[in-house]
N, C-alpha and C positions, 0 to 999 in steps of 0.2 A: 307842311310836311318837310321842308326843307329843312325844318327844326328837327324831327325824324329821323330824316336822312344823316342831318348831323351826328346826332346820337347814337345811331345805328355806327357811322364811320369810327368816331367818340370807343364805342363797348368794342368793336373789332378792331381795332388798334390795340386795345389794353388785353385785349383774350391771348393766353398762353400760347394760342395755334400759329397767331399773328406775329407776334413776338419773336417767336423760334422763328421762322420765315424770315422774317425782317431783316434778323441779324444773319441770316445768310444771303440775303439778296438787299444789299443797301442801297445801290442804285433806283431801289424800284419804286414805283409811284400811281397816286391812282388814277384813273382813265377813265372810269365810269363806271355809274349805277342804274343796276336795273330793278325795278320793280317789278313783283307780280302778284306775290302771297311774303310779302317782307322785302327787303332792301338785299342785294348782292352789291358787293361792291367789287369790281377791278382792278388791280394793279399790274403795271405792266413790268418784266423787268429786263431793260434794254441791255443785258452782261449775255443773260438766255435767251433775249428774243422772245419770253414767252408772256402769257396771262395766266395769273391766279387771281380765279374768285372767292370772296369768302364772304359766308354769309353767319348769323348767329351760332351757327349749329356746326360749322367747318370750314374747308375748303379745298379747292380741285385745280389743280392747274391743266392747261391746254396750249395747244399750239394755235397762233394768229395764221386763219386762212384769209390771204391778199393776192391781188395778182402780182405788186411789185413791193419790195421790202421800204416802207416808206416809215419817217418817223412817228411816233402814236403820244398822241400830245396829252398834256399832263391838263386835270381836271382840276381845278381851285374852286371850293365850293364858294370860297368868299369872294367871289366875280359875280356869281350868281345876285341879279335883281329879281327876277320873274321866278317866284315858287311852283310845285307843281299845281296848285290849288287854282293860282291865277290862269299858268298854262290851258288847266283845263275849264277853265270859263270861255277864254280865246275860244276853243273848239267847243264848247257849248253853242256860244254863239254865231259859229261857222255853220253846224248843224241846221240852227235856225235858219238861216239865211241861205241855206245854197242844199241843204241835205235834210230837209224835213222828217222825207219819210223814210229815215232811219234810226234805228233807236240801237244805242252801244247794249251789247248783251256781254261784253268782256274789255277790259281794258292791258296794254303792254305800256310801260312808259319806261324809257331811257334816259339817262342824263348822260352828256357825253361831249366832246371839246371836239368840233370839225374846227374851221376857221377860229369858231367861238364857243362861249357853252351853249347848247341845244336841247331843247327839248324834244325828243324821238316818241311821238306816244300814238298807237296805234289801236285805233276801236274796231273789234269783229259788231258787227251787227246783225238784229233778225234777221235779216234777207239774205244772212251768209255773205257778206259786202265787207271788205277790210278799209275802213279812211285811214291813213296815215300821213299826220300832220309834222311838219318841224317848225318848232316855234323857238328865236331867240330868247335863249332865258338871261339877257342884258335887257335888250329893249321891248320883249313881246311882241314883236311882229311875225309873222305866219312867214316863214323860208319858203314851204311849199307845203301842198298837200296834195292828196291822190288817194281817190275812190275807184276802187275795183271789185269783182266778184272773187269770192275764196275759190271759186268754182272756177275760173280758168287757171290756176295754176296747176303746173303739169307734175308730175312723181318724177 
């Protein structure tokens, strides 16, 4: 799927709406990729301190929600050694070992750079639990995992 992501990035960068936007935001860079029903690629503009999300069909700019102003790191796809299929295999092994009774029904996939490139993958299960797993996108090591009930979230 990293090939699919790279293809999506190329298509977005070649699109008219991205070229127009990037000409007005020359210092902007890729910060994350989100997959649910297709890739959404997020670009950070340091000058305006905002994110603009691009899909094949358009774009949307939003403010950044954070406690304190910190540098948003650039995501470089050439650093990725573990593709999403390998990351999902790692999670499937984890499911078999520790969460055998949890059957995923929905998945949310985010590739972002924290200290290093990280797959942040969330499964929503048949039992209304949420399994969030972060995997180092270079080494394939599990950084963290957390299973909690979706019903425990407060509105």
